[in-house]
C-alpha positions as CSV (number, residue, x, y, z in Angstrom):
1,X,-0.2,0.0,0.0
2,X,0.9,3.6,-0.2
3,X,1.8,5.8,2.8
4,X,3.4,8.6,3.9
5,X,6.4,8.0,6.3
6,X,8.6,10.7,8.5
7,X,12.3,9.4,8.9
8,X,13.5,12.6,10.4
9,X,11.9,15.3,12.2
10,X,11.3,18.6,10.2
11,X,8.8,20.9,8.1
12,X,6.4,18.4,6.9
13,X,7.1,19.2,3.1
14,X,10.4,18.3,3.9
15,X,10.3,15.3,5.6
16,X,7.3,13.6,4.6
17,X,8.0,11.2,2.0
18,X,5.2,8.9,-0.2
19,X,6.8,5.3,-0.2
20,X,4.9,1.7,-0.8
21,X,5.0,-0.4,2.1
22,X,3.6,-3.4,3.5
23,X,0.2,-3.0,5.2
24,X,0.2,-2.7,8.9
25,X,-1.1,-5.8,11.2
26,X,-3.1,-5.2,14.1
27,X,-2.3,-5.6,17.6
28,X,-4.2,-6.5,20.4
29,X,-7.6,-4.8,20.3
30,X,-7.2,-3.1,16.8
31,X,-8.9,-3.2,14.1
32,X,-7.3,-2.2,10.3
33,X,-9.3,0.5,8.1
34,X,-9.6,1.0,4.7
35,X,-9.1,5.0,4.9
36,X,-11.8,7.0,3.2
37,X,-10.5,10.3,4.2
38,X,-8.0,12.1,6.5
39,X,-8.4,15.7,7.9
40,X,-5.2,17.4,7.9
41,X,-4.9,18.8,11.5
42,X,-2.4,21.4,13.4
43,X,-0.9,18.4,15.4
44,X,0.3,16.7,12.1
45,X,2.9,19.3,11.6
46,X,4.0,19.5,15.0
47,X,4.3,15.7,15.1
48,X,6.2,16.2,11.7
49,X,8.4,19.1,13.6
50,X,8.8,16.2,16.7
51,X,7.0,19.1,18.7
52,X,3.8,17.4,20.0
53,X,3.3,15.9,23.1
54,X,3.0,12.2,21.8
55,X,6.1,11.3,20.0
56,X,5.7,8.3,18.0
57,X,8.9,6.0,16.9
58,X,10.6,7.0,13.2
59,X,9.0,6.2,10.7
60,X,6.0,6.8,11.2
61,X,2.8,7.6,9.4
62,X,1.2,11.1,10.4
63,X,-2.7,11.9,10.5
64,X,-4.5,12.2,13.5
65,X,-8.2,12.2,12.5
66,X,-10.2,9.8,9.7
67,X,-13.1,8.3,8.1
68,X,-12.6,4.7,7.7
69,X,-13.9,1.6,6.6
70,X,-13.8,-1.9,8.6
71,X,-13.4,-5.3,7.0
72,X,-17.1,-6.1,7.6
73,X,-18.3,-2.6,6.2
74,X,-18.3,-0.5,8.4
75,X,-18.3,3.8,8.0
76,X,-16.6,4.7,11.2
77,X,-14.6,8.1,12.4
78,X,-11.5,7.3,14.2
79,X,-8.0,8.7,15.9
80,X,-5.4,6.4,14.1
81,X,-2.6,4.7,16.1
82,X,0.3,5.9,15.9
83,X,2.6,5.1,14.4
84,X,0.4,3.9,11.2
85,X,-1.6,7.5,10.6
86,X,-4.3,7.9,8.4
87,X,-1.9,9.5,5.1
88,X,-2.2,6.3,3.8
89,X,-4.5,3.7,2.3
90,X,-4.7,1.7,5.1
91,X,-4.3,2.7,9.0
92,X,-5.0,1.0,12.8
93,X,-7.1,1.9,15.1
94,X,-8.8,1.0,18.5
95,X,-12.0,-1.0,18.6
96,X,-13.0,0.2,21.4
97,X,-12.9,4.0,20.4
98,X,-14.6,3.8,16.9
99,X,-17.2,5.9,16.2
100,X,-20.1,5.5,13.5
101,X,-19.9,8.4,10.7
102,X,-22.7,10.7,10.3
103,X,-24.9,9.6,8.0
104,X,-25.5,13.3,7.5
105,X,-22.0,14.0,6.2
106,X,-19.6,12.9,3.3
107,X,-16.5,10.9,3.8
108,X,-14.4,14.0,3.9
109,X,-17.0,15.5,6.4
110,X,-17.1,13.1,8.5
111,X,-13.6,13.1,9.2
112,X,-13.1,16.6,10.0
113,X,-16.1,16.4,12.6
114,X,-14.0,14.3,15.4
115,X,-11.1,16.7,16.9
116,X,-12.3,19.8,16.3
117,X,-15.7,19.4,16.9
118,X,-15.4,17.6,19.9
119,X,-13.0,20.2,21.4
120,X,-15.4,22.6,20.3
121,X,-18.1,21.3,22.4
122,X,-16.1,20.2,25.4
123,X,-14.4,23.4,25.7
124,X,-17.7,25.8,25.1
125,X,-20.1,23.5,26.8
126,X,-18.2,21.2,29.7
127,X,-15.6,23.9,30.4
128,X,-17.0,27.3,29.7
129,X,-20.8,26.6,30.1
130,X,-21.7,28.7,26.9
131,X,-25.1,29.8,27.6
132,X,-27.7,31.3,25.1
133,X,-27.3,35.0,24.6
134,X,-23.9,34.9,25.3
135,X,-20.9,36.6,23.4
136,X,-18.6,34.0,22.1
137,X,-15.1,35.7,20.4
138,X,-13.4,32.8,18.6
139,X,-9.7,33.4,17.6
140,X,-8.9,32.4,13.9
141,X,-12.4,31.6,13.7
142,X,-11.9,30.7,9.8
143,X,-9.7,28.0,10.5
144,X,-10.4,24.2,11.6
145,X,-10.7,24.5,14.7
146,X,-12.5,27.9,15.1
147,X,-14.8,27.3,12.2
148,X,-16.3,24.7,14.6
149,X,-16.1,26.5,17.7
150,X,-18.3,29.2,15.2
151,X,-21.0,26.7,14.7
152,X,-21.4,25.3,17.7
153,X,-21.7,28.8,19.5
154,X,-24.2,29.8,17.1
155,X,-25.9,26.6,17.6
156,X,-25.8,27.5,20.9
157,X,-27.6,30.5,20.8
158,X,-24.6,32.6,21.3
159,X,-23.7,36.2,19.7
160,X,-20.4,35.0,18.1
161,X,-17.8,37.6,17.2
162,X,-14.9,36.0,14.9
163,X,-11.4,36.8,14.7
164,X,-9.5,36.7,11.4
165,X,-6.2,37.3,9.3
166,X,-7.0,39.0,6.1
167,X,-10.2,39.9,4.2
168,X,-10.4,35.9,2.1
169,X,-10.6,34.5,5.9
170,X,-13.2,37.3,6.9
171,X,-15.7,36.4,4.1
172,X,-15.4,32.8,5.1
173,X,-16.0,33.8,8.7
174,X,-19.1,35.9,7.8
175,X,-20.4,32.6,5.4
176,X,-20.0,30.8,8.5
177,X,-22.6,32.8,10.6
178,X,-20.6,35.2,12.7
179,X,-22.2,38.1,14.0
180,X,-19.4,40.4,13.8
181,X,-16.2,40.1,11.9
182,X,-13.0,41.4,13.0
183,X,-9.8,41.7,10.7
184,X,-6.6,41.6,12.7
185,X,-4.7,42.8,10.0
186,X,-6.8,45.7,9.1
187,X,-8.5,46.4,12.7
188,X,-7.5,47.2,16.3
189,X,-9.0,44.0,17.4
190,X,-9.5,45.0,21.3
191,X,-11.1,48.6,19.9
192,X,-13.0,46.6,17.6
193,X,-15.0,43.6,20.2
194,X,-15.1,46.8,22.8
195,X,-16.9,48.7,20.2
196,X,-19.1,45.8,19.2
197,X,-19.6,44.6,22.7
198,X,-20.6,48.0,24.1
199,X,-17.7,47.9,26.2
200,X,-18.6,44.6,27.9
201,X,-16.1,42.5,26.3
202,X,-17.3,38.5,25.5
203,X,-18.2,35.8,28.1
204,X,-16.5,33.2,26.3
205,X,-13.3,33.1,24.2
206,X,-12.0,30.3,22.6
207,X,-8.3,30.5,22.1
208,X,-6.4,28.1,20.3
209,X,-3.6,30.6,18.9
210,X,-2.2,31.9,22.0
211,X,0.5,34.3,21.8
212,X,-0.7,38.2,21.3
213,X,-4.2,36.4,20.7
214,X,-4.6,35.8,24.8
215,X,-3.0,39.1,25.2
216,X,-6.0,40.5,23.3
217,X,-8.5,37.7,25.4
218,X,-7.1,39.1,28.6
219,X,-8.4,42.3,27.5
220,X,-11.9,41.7,26.1
221,X,-12.9,39.6,28.7
222,X,-16.3,40.0,30.6
223,X,-16.6,40.4,33.8
224,X,-17.2,36.5,35.1
225,X,-15.7,35.9,31.6
226,X,-14.0,32.3,30.6
227,X,-10.9,32.4,28.4
228,X,-10.8,28.6,27.0
229,X,-7.0,28.0,26.1
230,X,-7.1,24.9,23.3
231,X,-3.8,25.2,21.7
232,X,-0.8,27.5,20.4
233,X,-1.0,27.9,17.0
234,X,0.8,31.1,16.8
235,X,4.0,28.3,18.4
236,X,3.8,31.5,21.7
237,X,2.8,29.9,24.8
238,X,1.5,32.9,27.4
239,X,2.3,33.6,30.6
240,X,-0.9,34.7,32.0
241,X,-0.7,37.6,34.7
242,X,-3.0,35.4,37.6
243,X,-3.6,39.5,39.4
244,X,-5.1,40.3,36.4
245,X,-7.3,37.4,36.5
246,X,-8.4,37.9,40.1
247,X,-9.0,41.6,39.4
248,X,-10.7,41.4,36.1
249,X,-13.1,38.4,38.2
250,X,-12.6,36.0,35.3
251,X,-11.7,32.1,34.7
252,X,-9.0,30.7,32.5
253,X,-9.4,27.1,31.5
254,X,-7.2,24.8,29.9
255,X,-8.7,22.1,27.6
256,X,-6.9,18.7,27.1
257,X,-9.2,17.0,25.1
258,X,-7.6,13.7,24.6
259,X,-7.7,13.2,28.2
260,X,-11.6,12.6,28.0
261,X,-10.6,9.3,25.6
262,X,-8.8,7.8,28.8
263,X,-10.8,9.7,31.9
264,X,-14.4,9.7,30.5
265,X,-14.5,7.8,27.4
266,X,-18.7,7.6,27.9
267,X,-18.8,11.6,27.5
268,X,-16.8,11.7,24.3
269,X,-19.8,9.4,22.9
270,X,-22.3,11.4,24.2
271,X,-20.9,14.3,22.8
272,X,-20.9,12.6,19.4
273,X,-24.2,11.4,19.7
274,X,-25.0,15.0,19.9
275,X,-22.7,16.3,17.4
276,X,-24.4,13.4,14.7
277,X,-27.8,15.1,15.8
278,X,-26.7,18.9,14.9
279,X,-25.4,17.2,11.6
280,X,-28.3,15.6,11.2
281,X,-30.6,18.9,11.2
282,X,-27.9,20.7,9.5
283,X,-26.7,23.2,12.4
284,X,-23.2,22.1,12.2
285,X,-21.3,20.8,8.9
286,X,-17.4,21.1,8.8
287,X,-15.9,23.6,6.3
288,X,-13.6,21.4,3.8
289,X,-12.0,23.5,1.7
290,X,-9.9,21.6,-0.2
291,X,-10.0,17.6,-1.0
292,X,-6.9,16.4,-2.2
293,X,-5.0,13.0,-3.6
294,X,-2.9,10.8,-1.1
295,X,0.2,12.5,-3.0
296,X,-1.0,16.1,-1.9
297,X,-0.6,15.1,1.7
298,X,2.8,16.7,2.5
299,X,1.6,19.9,0.9
300,X,-1.4,19.8,2.6
301,X,0.0,19.5,6.3
302,X,2.7,22.1,5.2
303,X,0.0,25.0,4.5
304,X,-2.1,24.1,7.4
305,X,1.4,24.7,9.5
306,X,1.7,28.0,7.8
307,X,-1.4,29.2,8.5
308,X,-2.5,30.0,4.8
309,X,-5.7,27.6,4.9
310,X,-9.3,27.7,5.6
311,X,-11.7,25.5,7.0
312,X,-10.2,21.6,6.9
313,X,-8.5,20.2,4.4
314,X,-9.2,16.0,3.3
315,X,-6.8,13.8,1.9
316,X,-8.6,10.9,0.2
317,X,-6.5,8.1,-0.3
318,X,-8.6,5.8,-2.1
319,X,-10.7,8.2,-4.4
320,X,-9.0,10.9,-5.6
321,X,-10.0,14.3,-5.2
322,X,-13.5,14.2,-6.1
323,X,-15.4,11.8,-3.2
């Protein structure tokens, strides 16, 4: 079978190599899945660079989120068991963690439903307890993680402010349903959000970026507001001033979604059921901006790492770029 492999750490475009390899053999508790679609995530770039919290042995195949097919024909969503990731024709996964792919979504959309939407659901509902009528601010609102949070926020009845970088991404954020869009390249984010909220700020801030975005969040969080920290795509990990959180009376909430798979897997299943229902009634639909064949995976991972994409890129190992 064909699979992308990383033999040394570095930038994805430089270290990912497409090769002919043996089909992986499932270990105890694992299943072999035919990959129907693999979603590109920022952690794939971190894996290539050797900067992710999980460091699989070299060589490994990246691709942490797929829609696959079991040997008995079931269409499922899974997080592949590294080092046999999703940028290949076949991958391995934990049999107990398989989730049914929603019928309302095609393969590419189903592959993009899992990590980003589970993270959004846990961040907004389990950690921040977002309520209808509250104001939600989403950094990188046109990206894969941000677009999921925007849709989930709107589905929950929140007023959503999206912060983006560039006019093209601003247009995407508006199409996603953001009530207010702020282009950080053309506007003062703090001033624009304060104006949009009458000086109050945002009740919940969803931050997958870190760095300057977090500094803006601390200035914009409302009284009894909640800042949900879900990642550091900027590459800069901020050091919050806890005296500031005390004086302004807000909460800083960390979210490591992967821990729920071991600490409370039943909650992951409950979340998937709710996401499936939302997808069935059209309240959420993953934004798949591109569908590329397996040969395009390395370039796709690099572009996600460079922050030049919107929504999600799906890699289609079996069916070219049209399925």
